[in-house]
C-alpha positions in Angstrom: 17.9 55.6 13.9 18.4 54.1 17.0 18.5 50.5 18.3 18.3 49.4 21.8 17.4 46.1 23.5 14.3 45.9 26.0 12.6 43.1 28.3 8.6 43.5 28.4 5.9 41.6 29.6 2.9 40.1 28.5 0.1 37.8 28.7 -1.1 35.4 25.7 -2.9 32.5 25.5 -2.3 29.6 22.8 -2.7 26.6 22.3 -0.4 23.5 22.1 -0.7 20.2 21.5 0.2 17.5 24.2 2.6 14.7 22.6 -0.2 12.2 23.4 -2.9 13.9 21.2 0.3 14.3 18.5 0.9 10.5 18.9 -3.2 10.0 18.8 -3.8 11.2 15.4 -0.8 10.1 14.0 -2.4 6.8 15.3 -5.6 7.5 14.0 -4.2 8.4 10.2 -2.3 5.4 10.0 -3.4 2.0 7.8 -3.7 -1.2 9.1 -0.2 -2.2 7.5 1.6 1.1 8.7 -0.3 0.6 12.3 1.3 -3.0 12.5 4.7 -1.6 11.4 4.5 0.9 14.1 3.4 -1.4 17.1 6.7 -3.6 16.0 8.8 -0.6 16.3 7.2 0.1 19.8 7.6 -3.2 20.9 11.1 -2.9 20.3 12.1 0.4 21.4 9.7 0.2 24.8 10.9 -2.7 27.3 7.8 -1.9 29.0 5.7 -2.9 26.4 4.8 -6.1 25.5 2.0 -8.8 23.6 -0.7 -10.3 26.3 -0.6 -14.0 25.3 -4.1 -15.3 25.1 -5.3 -16.9 28.1 -5.0 -20.1 29.4 -8.0 -21.4 31.7 -6.3 -24.6 32.3 -3.0 -22.7 33.8 -3.1 -22.1 37.1 -3.8 -18.7 38.5 -0.8 -17.7 40.4 -2.8 -14.2 41.5 -5.4 -16.7 42.9 -3.1 -18.2 45.4 -3.0 -17.2 48.9 0.8 -15.5 49.5 2.8 -17.4 51.6 5.6 -16.5 53.9 8.4 -16.5 51.8 11.4 -17.6 54.6 13.7 -17.1 51.9 13.5 -13.2 52.4 13.9 -13.3 56.6 16.9 -12.3 57.9 19.0 -15.1 58.5 20.1 -15.4 62.2 21.3 -18.6 63.3 18.9 -19.5 66.2 20.2 -20.8 69.3 18.5 -23.4 70.0 19.9 -27.1 70.3 18.1 -28.5 67.3 18.4 -25.8 64.7 16.0 -27.2 62.1 14.7 -23.9 60.8 17.9 -22.7 60.4 19.1 -25.0 58.0 16.0 -25.6 56.1 16.1 -21.9 55.1 19.8 -22.4 53.5 18.2 -25.3 51.8 15.2 -23.1 50.5 18.3 -20.0 49.4 20.0 -22.8 47.0 16.3 -23.8 45.2 15.8 -20.6 44.5 19.0 -20.0 43.0 18.6 -23.1 40.8 15.3 -21.6 40.1 17.2 -18.7 38.5 19.7 -20.4 37.0 17.0 -22.2 35.2 14.7 -19.3 33.7 17.9 -17.7 32.7 18.3 -19.5 29.2 21.3 -17.3 28.0 23.4 -19.4 30.2 22.4 -22.8 29.4 24.9 -24.4 27.3 23.6 -25.0 23.5 22.6 -28.8 22.7 22.5 -30.1 19.1 19.1 -31.6 17.9 18.8 -33.3 15.3 15.5 -31.0 13.9 15.8 -28.4 11.3 16.8 -24.7 12.5 13.8 -22.9 12.3 16.0 -19.3 11.1 17.8 -21.5 8.5 14.5 -22.1 7.2 13.1 -18.7 6.9 16.2 -17.6 5.3 15.7 -20.6 2.5 11.8 -20.0 2.4 12.8 -16.0 2.0 12.5 -14.8 -1.7 15.1 -13.5 -3.9 15.1 -9.9 -4.4 13.6 -9.3 -7.9 16.5 -8.7 -10.5 16.6 -5.2 -12.2 16.2 -4.8 -15.7 20.1 -3.4 -15.9 21.1 -6.6 -14.3 19.5 -8.8 -16.2 20.3 -7.2 -19.8 24.1 -6.6 -18.3 23.9 -11.0 -18.1 22.7 -11.5 -21.6 25.5 -8.4 -22.5 28.7 -10.4 -20.9 27.8 -13.2 -23.5 27.2 -11.5 -26.4 30.3 -12.0 -28.6 31.6 -8.2 -30.2 34.6 -6.0 -30.5 35.7 -4.3 -27.4 34.8 -0.8 -28.7 31.3 -2.3 -29.6 30.9 -3.9 -25.7 31.5 -0.8 -24.5 29.1 0.7 -26.5 26.8 -1.9 -26.1 27.1 -1.4 -22.2 26.5 2.5 -21.9 23.4 1.9 -24.3 22.0 -0.5 -21.2 22.8 2.2 -18.7 20.4 5.0 -20.4 17.8 2.3 -21.1 14.6 3.8 -18.7 12.7 1.2 -16.7 10.7 0.7 -19.9 12.9 -0.4 -21.8 13.3 2.6 -24.0 16.5 4.6 -25.2 15.1 8.0 -24.5 18.9 10.0 -25.6 20.0 10.0 -29.0 23.2 7.6 -29.9 24.8 11.2 -30.7 24.7 12.4 -27.0 26.6 8.9 -26.1 29.3 9.8 -28.0 32.1 12.0 -26.5 34.3 13.4 -29.2 36.7 13.6 -26.5 37.1 9.7 -26.0 38.2 7.0 -28.7 36.3 4.3 -26.8 34.0 3.6 -29.7 32.2 5.6 -32.8 28.9 6.2 -33.9 29.0 3.2 -36.0 29.9 1.1 -33.1 27.0 3.0 -31.0 24.5 1.8 -34.0 26.0 -1.5 -34.3 25.7 -2.0 -30.4 22.1 -0.9 -30.2 21.2 -3.7 -33.1 22.6 -6.0 -30.9 20.9 -4.8 -27.4 17.7 -5.1 -29.5 17.8 -8.5 -29.9 18.1 -9.4 -26.2 15.4 -10.3 -23.9 12.5 -9.4 -23.4 11.5 -8.6 -26.9 11.6 -4.8 -28.0 13.8 -4.0 -25.1 16.1 -1.3 -26.6 13.6 0.9 -29.2 13.7 4.3 -29.3 9.7 4.7 -29.7 6.9 3.0 -29.6 6.9 2.4 -33.1 10.4 0.6 -33.5 9.5 -1.0 -30.5 6.4 -2.9 -32.1 8.5 -3.2 -35.5 11.2 -5.3 -33.4 8.8 -8.0 -31.8 6.9 -8.4 -34.7 10.3 -9.1 -36.3 11.1 -11.6 -33.6 7.5 -13.2 -33.5 7.1 -16.9 -34.2 4.4 -15.9 -36.5 4.4 -14.2 -39.7 3.3 -10.8 -39.2 4.5 -9.3 -42.4 1.4 -7.6 -42.7 1.0 -5.8 -39.6 4.7 -5.0 -39.7 4.1 -2.9 -43.1 1.0 -1.3 -41.3 3.0 -0.2 -38.4 6.0 1.3 -40.7 3.8 3.1 -43.2 0.2 4.3 -41.5 1.3 4.1 -37.4 -0.3 7.8 -37.8 -3.3 6.9 -39.1 -3.7 3.8 -37.1 -3.5 5.9 -33.9 -6.3 8.3 -35.1 -8.5 5.4 -36.0 -8.7 6.2 -39.7 -9.2 2.7 -40.9 -11.4 3.1 -44.2 -8.1 5.7 -45.3 -5.7 2.8 -44.4 -7.7 0.0 -46.0 -7.8 2.1 -49.1 -3.9 2.9 -49.5 -3.1 -0.8 -48.6 -6.1 -2.3 -51.3 -7.3 -4.3 -48.0 -10.4 -4.6 -46.1 -10.9 -2.9 -42.8 -12.2 -6.4 -41.2 -8.7 -7.2 -42.1 -7.1 -3.8 -40.4 -8.9 -4.7 -37.3 -7.8 -8.3 -37.5 -4.1 -7.1 -37.6 -4.9 -4.7 -34.8 -6.7 -7.7 -32.7 -3.0 -9.6 -33.4 -0.9 -6.8 -32.3 -2.5 -5.9 -29.0 -0.5 -9.1 -27.7 2.5 -6.8 -28.3 3.7 -5.6 -25.4 4.4 -1.4 -25.2 6.6 -1.3 -22.0 8.9 -4.6 -22.3 11.2 -3.4 -19.5 8.3 -3.7 -17.1 8.1 -7.1 -17.4 11.9 -7.4 -15.5 12.4 -5.4 -12.3 10.4 -5.6 -8.8 6.6 -5.8 -8.7 5.8 -2.4 -7.4 1.9 -3.1 -7.4 0.8 -3.5 -3.4 -2.0 -5.3 -1.7 -4.5 -3.6 -0.9 -5.5 -4.4 3.2 -8.8 -3.9 4.5 -9.6 -2.0 7.6 -13.2 -2.6 7.9 -15.4 -5.3 6.9 -19.4 -4.3 6.0 -21.3 -7.2 6.3 -25.2 -7.7 5.8 -26.8 -9.9 8.0 -28.6 -13.3 6.3 -31.7 -13.3 8.6 -32.5 -9.3 8.6 -31.6 -6.2 6.6 -29.2 -4.8 8.9 -25.6 -4.5 8.1 -22.6 -4.8 10.7 -19.7 -3.1 10.6 -16.5 -4.7 12.2 -12.7 -4.4 11.7 -10.2 -6.6 9.9 -7.4 -6.1 12.8 -6.8 -9.9 14.1 -3.5 -9.4 13.0 -2.5 -7.0 15.3 -1.2 -7.9 18.7 -2.7 -6.9 21.9 -1.1 -5.0 23.9 0.1 -4.4 27.7 2.3 -3.1 30.3 4.7 -5.9 31.8 3.4 -6.6 35.4 7.5 -6.9 36.2 8.2 -3.5 35.1 5.2 -2.1 36.5 5.9 -3.6 40.2 9.5 -2.6 40.2 8.4 1.1 39.2 6.7 1.5 42.2 9.4 -0.5 44.7 11.3 1.6 47.1 14.4 -0.3 46.7 14.9 0.2 43.2 17.1 4.0 42.3 15.3 6.6 41.2 16.8 7.1 38.0 15.8 3.5 36.8 12.0 4.3 38.4 11.8 7.4 36.6 12.7 5.4 33.3 10.3 2.7 34.0 7.8 5.4 34.8 8.2 7.4 31.6 8.2 4.2 29.4 5.2 3.1 31.0 3.4 6.2 30.2 4.7 6.1 26.8 3.1 2.6 26.4 -0.1 3.4 27.8 -0.3 6.7 25.5 0.1 4.2 22.5 -2.2 1.4 23.4 -4.9 4.3 24.3 -4.4 5.4 20.6 -5.0 2.6 19.0 -8.0 1.8 21.6 -9.2 5.4 20.2 -8.3 4.5 16.8 -10.5 1.4 16.6 -13.5 3.0 17.8 -13.4 6.3 15.9 -12.9 4.2 12.8 -16.1 2.1 13.7 -18.0 4.8 14.2 -17.2 6.6 11.4 -17.7 3.4 9.5 -21.1 2.8 11.0 -22.3 6.8 10.1 -21.3 6.0 6.5 -22.9 2.5 5.9 -26.3 4.6 7.5 -26.3 8.0 5.2 -25.1 5.4 2.5 -27.3 2.3 2.9 -28.9 2.4 -0.7 -25.1 2.1 -2.4 -24.7 -1.5 0.1 -27.9 -2.8 -0.9 -28.1 -1.4 -4.9 -25.0 -0.4 -6.3 -22.7 2.1 -7.6 -25.5 4.5 -9.4 -27.4 4.7 -5.8 -24.1 6.5 -4.2 -25.4 9.9 -2.5 -23.5 12.8 -1.9 -22.4 12.5 2.1 -19.9 15.8 3.2 -17.8 15.0 6.3 -19.1 17.4 8.3 -22.5 15.3 8.0 -20.6 12.5 9.7 -18.2 14.6 12.3 -21.3 15.9 13.4 -23.4 12.5 13.8 -20.1 10.9 15.7 -19.6 13.9 17.3 -15.8 14.6 16.8 -14.0 17.1 14.4 -14.4 17.3 10.8 -10.4 16.8 10.8 -10.8 13.4 12.8 -13.1 12.7 9.9 -10.5 13.6 7.5 -7.5 11.7 9.2 -10.0 8.5 10.1 -10.9 7.6 6.6 -7.3 8.4 5.0 -5.6 5.3 3.2 -8.4 3.1 4.9 -10.4 0.0 2.5 -13.5 -0.9 3.6 -14.7 -4.6 2.4 -18.1 -5.0 1.3 -20.5 -6.4 -1.0 -19.6 -4.1 -3.7 -15.7 -4.8 -3.4 -12.8 -3.8 -2.1 -13.5 0.5 -1.9 -11.5 3.3 -0.3 -13.6 4.8 2.5 -12.9 8.2 0.9 -14.7 7.3 -2.0 -18.1 7.3 0.3 -17.4 11.2 0.9 -18.3 13.6 -2.3 -20.7 16.4 -3.4 -23.5 15.7 -5.9 -26.5 17.2 -7.6 -30.2 17.0 -7.6 -32.2 15.1 -10.6 -35.9 16.8 -11.5 -37.5 14.3 -8.8 -35.4 15.9 -6.3 -33.1 12.8 -5.9 -29.5 13.3 -4.8 -26.9 12.0 -7.1 -23.1 11.9 -5.9 -20.4 13.0 -8.7 -19.0 9.4 -8.6 -22.8 7.9 -9.0 -23.1 10.1 -12.2 -19.7 9.2 -13.3 -20.8 5.5 -13.4 -24.1 6.4 -14.7 -22.2 7.9 -17.9 -19.8 4.6 -17.8 -23.1 2.5 -18.6 -24.5 5.3 -21.5 -20.8 4.8 -23.4 -20.7 0.8 -22.6 -24.6 0.5 -24.2 -24.0 3.0 -26.8 -23.8 1.6 -30.6 -19.9 1.6 -31.2 -20.4 2.0 -35.0 -21.9 5.4 -34.3 -20.5 6.6 -30.8 -22.3 9.3 -28.8 -20.7 12.8 -29.0 -20.3 14.3 -25.8 -23.3 16.6 -26.5 -25.2 13.6 -26.9 -24.6 11.8 -23.9 -25.6 15.1 -21.7 -29.1 14.6 -23.2 -28.8 11.7 -22.1 -28.3 11.8 -18.9 -31.1 14.9 -18.8 -33.6 12.0 -19.7 -32.3 10.2 -17.0 -33.4 13.1 -14.9 -29.9 14.9 -14.6 -30.1 18.2 -16.6 -27.6 20.3 -14.6 -24.4 19.2 -16.4 -22.8 21.0 -19.1 -20.9 19.3 -22.1 -17.3 20.1 -20.7 -18.4 18.3 -17.8 -19.2 15.2 -19.2 -15.9 15.8 -21.6 -14.2 15.9 -17.8 -15.9 12.8 -16.5 -15.1 11.0 -19.8 -11.2 11.9 -19.3 -11.6 11.0 -15.7 -13.0 7.5 -16.7 -10.4 7.1 -19.4 -12.3 6.9 -22.3 -11.8 8.0 -25.0 -13.6 10.5 -27.8 -16.4 9.2 -30.0 -14.3 9.2 -33.2 -11.6 6.7 -31.3 -14.4 4.6 -29.7 -15.8 4.2 -33.2 -15.8 0.3 -34.4 -15.3 -0.2 -38.3 
């Protein structure tokens, strides 16, 4: 086979996205909190971008003033006349200008001591301390435990292997290294007993059964009956076989129900009580409100915390100054162009999000007026055609966004789903069908809960007769609703 190199020319067409188009798509996809962070980054990295201060109508408008001749910019040529009054006036004005310049340069001022509180120091004092981890919390307690040195080392290793829920997920035999003589298996068992006495109660357990028994043993209440119930009939209790348990324990089902109610106060994941809280608050992007005097809805953006951006007039003027070097002008022009792109992208995001939300309100009006059961199927392509944008633009616009309305704070993507028709020809989205299914289960007789096939027949009586039993079971699992056997109340 012969290998050789050759050159050739060919003509082809390729679609490439410009940098500002990529930036516009990224800005459109950002939620409100991420957008605030992105704006802060741009303000720190781009010197020509600044926040527009609110206009003060009482302040004099310097732009409206008539320009006056600046005698300080004239060439200083000492006149040969006798009085020379104008030359001395120009020298005095130069000194005044220098004083004004020094007055504006705050960094050159000598720092004076004030009796008022330091704002930065107060902010540092008011900042919340970072949350303590479960490991650090247990280590602080373990240092105060009195035990022999091998037991202390064994307890430290046990604490290292606890997960964030507070469970020991490895066997004690795995923690014992035969090549080391730091501690023995007996030391590990003794250390585990001591670790299980630490706070929070139930930490150090190896399974759910042990976790509950530890908490009941450390409880101030008498939970002897509950301890026996968990120790001897844990599996049957999880399978909701209460009559069998009552027969074996020679008690009533009512007593078992009361015990289950008391045990519901126990924590199955005690380690989660300590450590950082990872539940982030949801921030609304769009607000949908109904006018009091009419049936119309108003849509507005919840962007009051977003700063108003503008290009600095000083740098914009400098970029056009002929006395500025070409290197500086090119640097300023690039930053001005970047600032304009980010401002245009933010404005385009606002307009697109408003248009998409208004189209959603138009098609899902019954939902905003009547509730969850009236949510209709709505494909994104329908909204894209109504707004006049690409389907991918609608997908980016609703990603991670939340809308606040009379039904609560809901993800904007919730309003886009498929569905089916009932016998009357009315459309029902899958979300509305799941809400209907939950309502049927909530209204059932808990002594005789409905099976999946009975729920399917109930939905068919409501007009939704195209669902299979396995579809009902899938929706029930998505709603975290157990089967009929576990929903039964004795």
